[in-house]
N, C-alpha and C positions, 0 to 999 in steps of 0.2 A: 678454805683449805690453807694451812700454814705454808709459809715459804721455806723451802729446803735451806738448811744452814749454809751450805756451800753451793751456790748456784750462780752461773753467769747470766746476768740480765742486761740487755742492751737494746738500743734503738737499732734495728737491723732490717735489711731487705734480703732478697734471695741471693744477692751478690756482694753486699757491703755491710759493714758494722761501723757504728759511730762511737768514737772514744773522745775523751775530753782531756785537755791540758790547759794550763794557765801560764802566761808569760808576761814580761814587761811589754808595754806598747811598742817599744823600739823593735822588738822581735815579732810580737803577735800580729800587729797591724799589717806589716808587709806580707806575712804568711797568708793572712786572710785575703788581702788585696790580690795577691798573685796566685792563690790556690795551691801554693807549694812552700816548703820551708826554704828560707833564704840561705845563702852561703854562710851567714853568720851563725846559723844553727849548727852546733858542734856535733857532728856525726860520730865522733870518737868517744862520746860520753854516754853513760847510761841515761835513758829517758824512761819515765813512767807514764803509762797510759791508763785511763780509767773509764770504763763503760758506764759508770753511774754518774749522772748529772749531779745528784745531791751530794754524793761523796766528794765530787770536785768542788762543790760549793763549800763544803766543810773544810776542805784543804786550803782553798784560796780565800776563805772568809767573804763569800759573795763578791769576789773580785775587788776586795779592799786591801789585801795584804801587799806589801811592797814587792815589786817584781812579779806579781801575779794579777795585775789589773786588767789583763786582756784574756778572756776565756775563749778558747777555740774548740769547736766541734770538728773533729778530724774524721772524715769518712774514709775507711780503709777497706781493702778487699777481704772477704771472708777467708780466701786462701791464705792470705798473709797472716791473719790472726790464728788460723788453724795451724799453720806452720810453726808459729812462735809457741803456741800451747804444746805442740807435739814435742818440742825440744826444751821445755821449761823445767826448772827445778824449784822446789819450795825455798823461800829465802831464809827459813829457819829449820833447824833439825827437829824432827818429830820421831820419837820412839815408836816403833811399830810400822812406820812408813819407810824409814831408812834402817838398814841393818846395824849401822854404827855411825858415829860422828865423822870418822875419817872418810867413809864412803860418801856421806852427804857433802862434806867439804870438797871432795874431788869432783863430784857431780856439779856442784855449784860453780866451781872454777871453770868447768868445761861448757856449762850451759850458756847459750846465747840469750836466754830469757829466764827471768825469775819471777816467782809468784808470791804475793801476799794476800791473805784473806783478812780484811779489816771490817769492823762493824759497819753495816749500812747505816745511813742516816735518814731521819725524817725531815719534814719541812723546817723544823726548828733546830735541825742539825744535832738532835739527840741520837745516841746510838740505838740501833734496833737489834733484836736477837740474832738475825741472820747476817751473813757476811757479804761483802762486796769484793770483787776481784780488782787487784792492782797488778799490772803486768809491767815489769821492768825489762827493757830491751837494751842490749849492749852489742858492741862490735858490729858484725855483719847484720844482725837483726835490726839495730838502730839505723844503719845506713839504708837497708831495704825499706824500713818503715817510712823514712823521709823521702826516698827517691823512687821507690817502686810500688809500695802498697798503697800510698795515699792517693785517693781519688779526688777529694775536694777538702777544702778548709773553709769554715765559716766562723765569723766573729759572733759569738752568742752572748757577749757581755751585756748588751741591752736587755736580752731576755732574762739574764741573771738578776739584773737590777730591778726589772719589773716584778719578777716573782718575789724578790726580797722585800720590795716596798709593800706588796700585798700581805706578806707574812707579818711585817711590822705593823700593818694596819689591822691585824686580826682577821684578815679575809683568807683564811686557809683554803676554803673550798675553791675560790677563784684562783688562788696561787697554784693549787694542785692541778687545776684544769690546763694550766700552761706548761706543765712539766712534759718533757719528751716521753713518748710512750715506750718505755723499756719493757721488753718481753723476754722470757727465758730463751737463751741462745742454745740451739741444738748442737752440742759438740759431736764431732765425729768420734767413733770408737777408738781410732788410733791417734787421736789428738786431744784427749781429755786432760784438762788442767789437773795437776796433782792436788790432792785434798787431804787434810786430816779430818777425822770425824769430830763430833761435838766434844769428845773427851780428849782430843789431841792424838788419838790413835786411829789408824786405818783398820776397819773391820777385817778379820782374817779372811784371806782368799779374794778380796775385792780387787778390781783392776788397779786401784791406787796402791795397795800394799805390794802387789806384784811388780808394778811398773818401776818402782823406785829402788828395787833391790839389785839392779844390774847397773854396770858401768855405762855411762852415757857417752855418746860420741863427742869428739872435740868440737869446738865452735866451728872450725873450718869444715870438718867432715859432716856436721849436722845438716848443712844446706846442699850437699851433693845430690844432684839429680832430683831435687824437689822443686816443683813449679811454684812461681810466685804470682 
């Protein structure tokens, strides 16, 4: 069965979801050692989290790019992810999802989270037909991610290097066996990530097309009375 074009896939349990980020050793190693982000991690900046291990490998070049030499697996609460998805906006305007560009820009300014759907990658980091979620968190969402939603932080750089070495040796089957077991993530009806369809338009009458035609709450109001 083919993979849906826009689907969240992740390593997850009944209570947590694992996302990936890559940092310099100066920031990543203390985070993994202490199981939390250090004070040097800037909570006032937008941070992007990725549930796809292979997309993270594409982004950081198998932990070889400068400033991305340490790959972290950050386990966060499902409640936190669901909360971010519920208040997210697409990072780009899509005709048929947004009534007009002004409405989209207004929603993007107010949203504490934004979403990009980028091509998923295979073991050789080639693009696949289906997409992978990238979730940007800013303001209160970024702070809650670092200080409230995070359950654990692990350094998976050795795993990245081991898988990369197997790929380079032509041992794709052995490399694939080491990949995190990412499964479809069951989104709640009231916290579905916004999606365009394959043509860039949301099908008429779908939850996606309806959800994006209304003004979104401000970043501050978005978190009122929502559990973390």
